[in-house]
Structure formats: structure tokens, C-alpha cells
C-alpha positions in Angstrom: 27.8 -4.0 -2.0 25.4 -1.2 -1.1 22.7 -0.4 1.9 19.9 2.1 2.9 17.3 2.8 5.4 14.8 5.9 5.1 12.0 6.7 7.3 8.9 9.2 7.2 7.0 10.3 9.6 3.9 12.9 8.7 1.3 14.2 10.9 -1.8 15.2 8.4 -3.8 18.5 8.2 -6.3 17.3 10.1 -7.3 15.3 13.5 -6.7 11.7 13.3 -4.5 12.2 9.7 -0.8 10.4 10.1 1.5 8.6 7.6 4.5 6.6 9.7 7.0 4.3 6.6 10.5 2.9 7.3 12.2 0.9 4.3 15.7 -0.6 3.8 17.6 -1.9 0.9 20.5 -4.1 0.4 22.1 -4.8 -2.9 25.5 -7.6 -3.1 27.5 -8.0 -6.0 30.8 -10.6 -6.3 33.4 -12.4 -8.7 33.0 -15.9 -7.0 36.1 -17.0 -9.4 37.0 -15.7 -13.2 34.5 -16.6 -14.4 31.4 -17.0 -12.1 29.8 -13.9 -10.5 26.4 -13.7 -8.6 24.7 -11.2 -6.9 21.7 -10.7 -4.6 19.5 -7.1 -4.1 16.7 -7.0 -1.1 14.0 -4.6 -0.5 11.5 -4.0 2.6 9.0 -1.1 3.3 6.4 -0.7 5.8 3.9 1.7 5.9 1.2 2.5 8.6 -1.8 5.3 7.4 -4.5 6.6 9.9 -7.1 8.6 8.7 -10.4 9.6 9.0 -11.8 9.0 5.5 -15.0 7.8 5.1 -16.3 8.8 1.3 -19.6 10.4 2.3 -18.5 13.3 3.6 -20.9 16.0 0.9 -21.3 19.1 1.9 -19.3 18.1 5.3 -16.4 18.2 4.2 -14.0 20.3 6.9 -12.4 22.8 4.2 -15.8 24.1 3.3 -17.9 24.2 6.6 -18.3 27.5 8.1 -15.8 28.4 10.7 -18.2 29.8 12.9 -20.5 26.0 13.1 -20.4 25.4 16.9 -18.3 21.4 17.4 -20.5 20.9 20.6 -23.9 21.5 22.8 -23.6 22.4 26.4 -23.9 19.2 27.8 -20.6 17.9 26.0 -22.3 16.3 23.1 -21.2 16.9 19.4 -23.5 19.6 17.6 -25.4 17.8 14.5 -25.9 19.6 11.1 -29.3 19.8 10.0 -29.3 18.6 6.1 -31.9 18.9 3.8 -32.5 15.4 1.5 -35.6 15.2 -1.2 -37.5 17.3 1.1 -36.7 15.7 4.7 -34.0 16.3 7.3 -31.3 14.2 8.5 -28.9 15.3 11.3 -25.6 14.9 10.3 -22.4 14.6 12.2 -20.1 17.5 12.0 -16.7 17.2 10.8 -15.0 17.2 14.1 -17.7 14.5 14.6 -16.1 12.5 11.5 -12.9 12.6 12.8 -13.6 10.5 14.9 -13.7 7.9 12.6 -10.5 5.6 12.8 -9.1 4.0 9.8 -5.8 1.9 9.6 -3.9 0.4 7.1 -0.9 -1.4 7.5 1.2 -2.0 4.1 3.6 -4.5 3.9 6.2 -5.0 0.8 9.3 -7.3 0.3 11.3 -7.5 -3.2 14.6 -9.6 -3.5 15.9 -11.1 -6.6 19.6 -13.1 -7.1 21.5 -13.9 -9.7 24.1 -16.1 -10.9 26.2 -16.0 -14.1 29.2 -18.5 -15.6 31.0 -17.6 -18.5 31.8 -21.4 -20.3 33.7 -20.0 -23.1 35.3 -16.6 -23.7 32.0 -16.0 -26.3 29.4 -18.4 -24.4 28.0 -17.6 -20.8 24.9 -18.8 -19.1 22.5 -16.8 -16.1 19.7 -17.6 -14.2 18.0 -15.5 -11.9 15.1 -15.5 -9.5 13.2 -12.4 -8.4 10.0 -12.6 -6.2 7.6 -9.8 -4.8 5.3 -10.0 -2.0 2.7 -7.3 -1.4 0.3 -7.3 2.0 -2.3 -5.0 3.3 -3.9 -5.4 6.7 -7.0 -2.6 6.8 -9.5 -1.7 9.8 -12.1 0.9 9.8 -14.4 1.7 13.0 -17.3 4.1 12.6 -18.5 5.4 15.8 -22.0 6.3 16.0 -21.5 9.9 16.8 -19.7 10.2 13.2 -23.0 9.0 11.6 -26.2 10.7 10.6 -29.0 10.5 12.7 -31.9 9.7 10.7 -34.4 9.5 13.3 -36.4 12.4 11.5 -36.9 10.7 8.0 -37.7 7.4 9.9 -34.7 5.7 8.5 -33.2 3.2 10.2 -31.4 3.6 13.5 -27.7 4.2 12.8 -25.1 1.5 14.7 -21.2 2.2 15.1 -19.4 -0.6 12.8 -15.9 -2.3 12.1 -14.6 -3.7 8.8 -11.5 -5.5 9.0 -9.7 -6.9 5.8 -6.2 -8.4 4.8 -4.7 -8.7 0.8 -1.6 -10.4 0.3 0.0 -10.9 -3.3 2.9 -12.9 -3.8 4.8 -12.9 -7.5 7.8 -15.3 -8.4 9.9 -15.4 -11.3 12.7 -17.5 -12.5 14.4 -17.1 -16.1 17.4 -18.5 -17.6 19.5 -17.8 -20.5 22.5 -18.4 -22.7 24.2 -15.9 -25.0 26.5 -16.7 -27.2 28.6 -14.2 -29.4 30.4 -15.3 -32.9 32.6 -12.9 -34.7 33.4 -13.5 -37.9 35.9 -10.4 -39.3 34.5 -7.3 -38.6 31.3 -8.8 -37.8 29.7 -9.8 -34.4 26.9 -12.0 -34.7 24.9 -12.0 -31.1 22.4 -15.6 -30.2 20.7 -15.8 -26.8 18.0 -18.4 -26.1 16.1 -18.5 -22.6 13.0 -19.8 -21.0 11.0 -18.0 -17.9 8.8 -19.1 -15.7 6.6 -16.9 -13.4 3.6 -17.1 -10.9 1.1 -14.8 -8.8 -0.8 -16.1 -6.0 -3.3 -13.7 -4.3 -5.4 -13.8 -1.4 -8.2 -11.8 0.4 -10.7 -11.7 2.9 -12.4 -9.2 4.5 -15.0 -9.0 8.0 -18.0 -6.7 8.8 
């Protein structure tokens, strides 16, 4: 038998960037008799990821913005950065304001398997196993108004805060049966195997926002 546990707590380089991960694994193998043996393996992992990425930072990525750019106005509001788009000016949120975006991803993973093997004769054995894998992801993304571009100078639509929520789940199951037979003829051995397998995968996904 065996058991293991691991964990990780990691802070990112930027504001609002963090990862937690925890995992455990257990294995058990046993000879239940001279002819029968079985075993079980199970593993579970949970991770929580927090970040502020939005995939649309363009020229305002934190590592390429001028370091002398002010973060806030005297009244406490975030400084906005004028950006030219097709000859028109848009007031973009600065990199610090964009880090107010709150993305959270919770991931759950379970994998387990069990088997039993029985020796009917010295040269004939049968085996059966079942395997299950479950993967689940719950996500939410909140983008506040301060992290969005101000399009008023372009005559664009007024920006609004937004929140998106998603849930994804996949479960896979497989069952296998197998028989092995060995035939020894003088200095030669012939091995025969016959088996049957069945598997099924089920997935669901829903999102709102």
C-alpha cells in the first residue's frame, strides 16, 4: 500500500495572481488467497487559480508600459491612457486598473481504478478492472468598470461591468475483462489472450454572463 499528499501555494508576479493546489493519492494491492489478488488506486487533485488576465491588454501589458506612468489622479481615480485606434482616441484603463479584474478557476480531478485477478489454473487466469475519471471546472470572471476602456471620445457604447460564470464537467468510465492462457510445448510457449472492454464519457457545460 502507499499514500502521498502534495500541496502548492504560489504567488504570481503581478497583483491579483495566485495559485493553490492540493493533491492526494492512495494505492492498495493485496493477495487475498493463493489464487486471488486485487488492488485499488485513487487520486484526487484540487486547484484554485486567481488572476486578472483578459486577453486584450495589447500595448498595455504590465511589462511593456512606461514605468513612470502615474497610476491614480489627484482625486483618487485611476489614470487612463489615451490610445489611438483608426485615427480615433480611446481612454484605456492603465495596467494597475486592469489588475482589478477577478478571474477565479476551481478545478477538481478524481481518478480511480480497481482490479481483481483470479488464477483458475496454473496456466489460465482471468482479470477484470474498472476505471473512473472525473474532471470538473468552475469558473467566474468579473470585469469592473475601472478595468474597461472609456469609449466616450469615440462616440462608442458606454462600458459596463460584467460577470461571467461557467461550469464544465466530464466523467469517463471504462470496464475491462480479460483471460490469459499459456501453453508450454517443450521449449516453446504459446500465449493466448481474449478480452472485452466498454467505455463511456459524459460531459456537461453551462455558462451565464
